[in-house]
N, C-alpha and C positions, 0 to 999 in steps of 0.2 A: 601710473604709480598712485596718483591721488584717488583714482577710482578703486584701486585695489584696497587702499587704506580705508576708504569709505565702507566698502563691502565688509572688510574685517571688523570695523567698528560696529556695523549693523549686526553682524553675526554674534559678536561678543555681547552686545546688548540683548539680543534675542536669547542667547544662551543664559545670560545672567537672569534675565526676566523669567525664563522658563524654570531655572533652578529655584529662584525665589518663589515662583508660583507653586512649584512642586513641594518645596519646603513648607510653605504656608499651608498647603493642602494636608501634608503629613502632620503638621502641628495641630491643626484645628479639626481634622476629621477623626471622630471617635472610632476606635477599633473594637469590634465585638468578638470576644473569645468564641471559639467554636462550641464550647460548652462551659458550664461552671468549672473553674479550674483552680486548685490550690497549689501554690508555689512556695517553697521554703527558701528564705534568704538566710544563710548560715552566718554566724558571727565572723567578721573578718573578710567577708566576700567582697571582691572588687566590683566597682560599678560596671566595668567592662564585662565581667563574667555574668553579673545579674542581667544586664541589658541583652546579652546574647541569649541567655536562657529564656528570657521573657519574649524575645522575638521568635525563638524556636517554637514556643508554646502558643503563639498567636495572640499574646496580650498586647503587644505593641507591633507596629509595622516595620520599624527600623531601629536597630540597636544603636547605630552611630548617632541618630537624631537625639535619642534619649541621653546619650553621653554628652553631646554638644549642648543640649538644653541644661543639663546639670552644671556643666562648666560655665555657661552663661550666668546662671543664678548662684554660682559659687557654692553648690550643694553636692559636689562630688564625694565628699567625705561624710555626708550626713544621712546616708541610707541606714535605716534601722533593720536589725535582724528580726526574723520571725516568720510565721506562716501567713500568707496573704491569699485571699480567695477573690477571684474576679468573676463576675457574673454579667454586670451591665456594661454597655459600651463606654469607653473612656479614652480621652485624648492622651497623648504622650505626657503632657504637663500634669494632667490629673493623676496618672500613674506615678509620676515622679513625686508629686506632693504627698501621695499616700505613703510612699517609701520613706520620705523625709519625716513625716508625722509619726511614723511607726503605727500606722492604722492597720494593725495585725488582727488576725482572727482571735476571738476571745471565747472562753468557755464560761458557763454560768453555774453557780452553786446557790441553792436556796437554803437558808437556815430558818426554820419556823420559830415563832414565839414560844417560849417555854421549854426549849430544848436544854438539857443538861450539857455539861462539858463532855461527858462521856458520849452522849448522842451526837454531838457536833463532831467530835473526833471520829466516831464511827462513820458518819456520813462522808466526811472528807476522804477518809481512807477507802471507803467503798466506791467513791467516784473516781478514785485513782489520782487525786490531786495532792496527796501527802501520805506519808507513812505514819501510822498510829503511834509507833514507839517514839518517833521524833517529835510528834505533836504533844504527846504526854510529857516528854522531857521538857519541852519549852514552856508548856502551860503551868509547870511547877517550878521553873527556874527563876529564883528570886532576882538575879541580876537582870534577866530578860524582862521580867515583869516590872521591875523598878524602872527600867529604861523606857517603858511605855507610859510612865507616869501613874502607875497603879500601886496602891499600898494594900496588898493582899497576899495570901499564901498561894493562891492559884488564880487562873483566869476564869474560874467558874463565875458566870453571870456577866462577864465583861465582853463576851463575844456577841456583838449585836445581831439580832435576828433580821436578816435582809437578804435580798437576792444580789449576789456579787458577780461581776463580770471581770475576768482577768486573763492574762496571757498564759497559755499552757507552759508549764515549767516553772511557774511561780513557786518560790521556796515556801516551806512550812512557816518559817519565821515571818515572811512577808504576808502570808495569808492571815495569820493571827494578828499581826500589826494592823492590817487593813480593817479587820473586824473591831478591834479596840478603838481605832481612830473613828470608825463610824458611830460607835457608842458616844464617844466624846463630842462628835458633831451634834448628836441628839440631846446632849445635856447642855441646854442653853444657859445663858447668864441668868435668865428668869428662873429656871429650875434650880440653879445653884443657890440663888438668893432665897428662894422659897424653902429649900432644904436647910439653909443656915438659920432662918427664922424659926424653923421647927426643931432646931438643935440636932439635925442629922448631918453626919459626915457623908462624904461621897460613898463610902463603903456601906454605910447604914442605908443610904438612899437606894442604892442598887439592891441591897438585901431585902428591904421592905417591898420594893417593886417586884422582885422575884416571887415573893409570897403571894402578892396580889395576882400576878400572872398565872401562878399555878392554881389559885383558888377558883378562878372564873375565866371562861372564854367569852363572856358577854361584856363587851367593852363598856357599855352604858352602866354596868354595875360596878365597875372598878373603883370609882370615887367613893361609893358607899361601902364597899369592902375595905377600902383604905380607912374610912372613917371609923369602922369597927376596931381596926387594929390600933389606930391612934387613940381612940377612947380607952381601950384596954391598957395600953402602955401608960397613959396618963394616970391611971389608977393602980399601976403596978400589978395588973392582972396578967396571968399567963395567957399567951396568945392562943394556945391549944388549936393549932392548925395542922390538919393531917398531912399535907404535903411535906412539912418538915420532918415529921416522923418517918414517912416513906423514904425521904432522902437519906436519913441517918442510919437505916437498917440495910443489911446486905441480903437478907433472905426474903425480901418482899416479893410475893407471888401474885398480887392482884387484889388482895383484900387485907385491911388492917385488923389485926387481932388485939385482944387485951394485952397479950404479951408484948406486942410492939409498943403499945401506949405506955407500958411500964418499964420498957427497956431504956436505961439511962444512957443517952448519947448527947453530944454537944448540940444536936439539932432537934432534940425532942422537946418541943414547946409545951407539952403537957407536964413536963417536969421543970424545965429551966424557965427563968423569968426573963423578959425582954426579948430582943431579937436574937436569932441564932447567930453563930460566929461569922457567917458569910452567906452569900446568895446560894440558892438552891437550883437555879436555872437562869437562862438569859431572858430578861424582861424586854418587852417591846416598847414602842413609843407611848401607847396608851397607859400601860402600867407605870412607866417612869413618871409620866405626868400626874397620874392619880396618887402616887405615893406622896407627892409634896403638895398636891392640891386636893385634899380629901373633901368630900361633901360634908356639910355640917349635919350631924344627926345625934340622937341619943341612943343609938343602937349599940349593943355590946355582944350580940350573938347573931349567927346566921346558920341556916341549914340548907342543904341542896334540895330543891324540889324534885330532882330526878330528870329534869328536862334541860339542864345546863344553867338554869337560873337559881336564885336563892330566896329564901324567906328570912327576913330580918326581924329580930326581936329586941325589946328593951330590957326584959327581965328574964331570969333563969326559968321561972315557972312558964312564961310564954314560950320560951325556947324549947323546953322539954315537951310541951304539948305539940309544938310544931314538929319536933323530931318524931314523936309517936305517929302523928298524922301522915307524914311523908314516908315514914318507914312502912306503914300499913299500905299506902298507895303502891309502893314498889313491890311489896309482896303480892 
């Protein structure tokens, strides 16, 4: 009898040890998917269903083990919905933690500096990340705009140019909010204080930065372009910047005509004094910085050299000579 109990105890110990060893091996041995595989976890899916599906697809070796692991960590109800792609080998715990973190596949969208609201909406719509009609509605919705902390008639200029990564199915409202919040993150306390000292509101800061952004793609020139605008504003001179004229007309086809310059619109800075009523595009980091930290200069004019850079002048006579020179060069 004693011998039988001893044998039974030994067998139980061996069995327990074997199960523990097997469990430890399953826990710590990474599983390599047969190929890169994307799996969808739908909202409301039970962990049992998810674990079984993952085992069938070769992402984990044992569904029960994943469920027990989740129970041990009290994470059974923390699995996040979304699409997950598995490529590299992963242990059961690594898979579980991805599900709990919501480490789902993301898409990317790049908004270049100087894009107008129309161009941004067209890009989002073309990429299939939102409907143009809904985006336009939100971008002009005063309640939605005010909820973002913006005092403006539209979101023109407030959608920060950046590469965004987000989960497929993100709503239009969430996308626009993400872009506005990115702008706000780039408007540091230092920039706010510099704008205040210059007498610029947030709206005027973004508006001026948008003019600088549209005038030059040469980052090094932006503080000098800014200085010209600040110098002219200080003397109550019209800004006379072509991009504002272009923004204000509907029939622009690639070249500014005298008729465009003489067309009275709220954005025609050849006619109005001061800044236009709002931004004309989305300024990037460099333009936002240059708008409130202009270079010190006594320049009041600039003209394009035709290579992307500009020639700066102090007097109208010098400017007119430069215009003739660079126009001849372009011909």
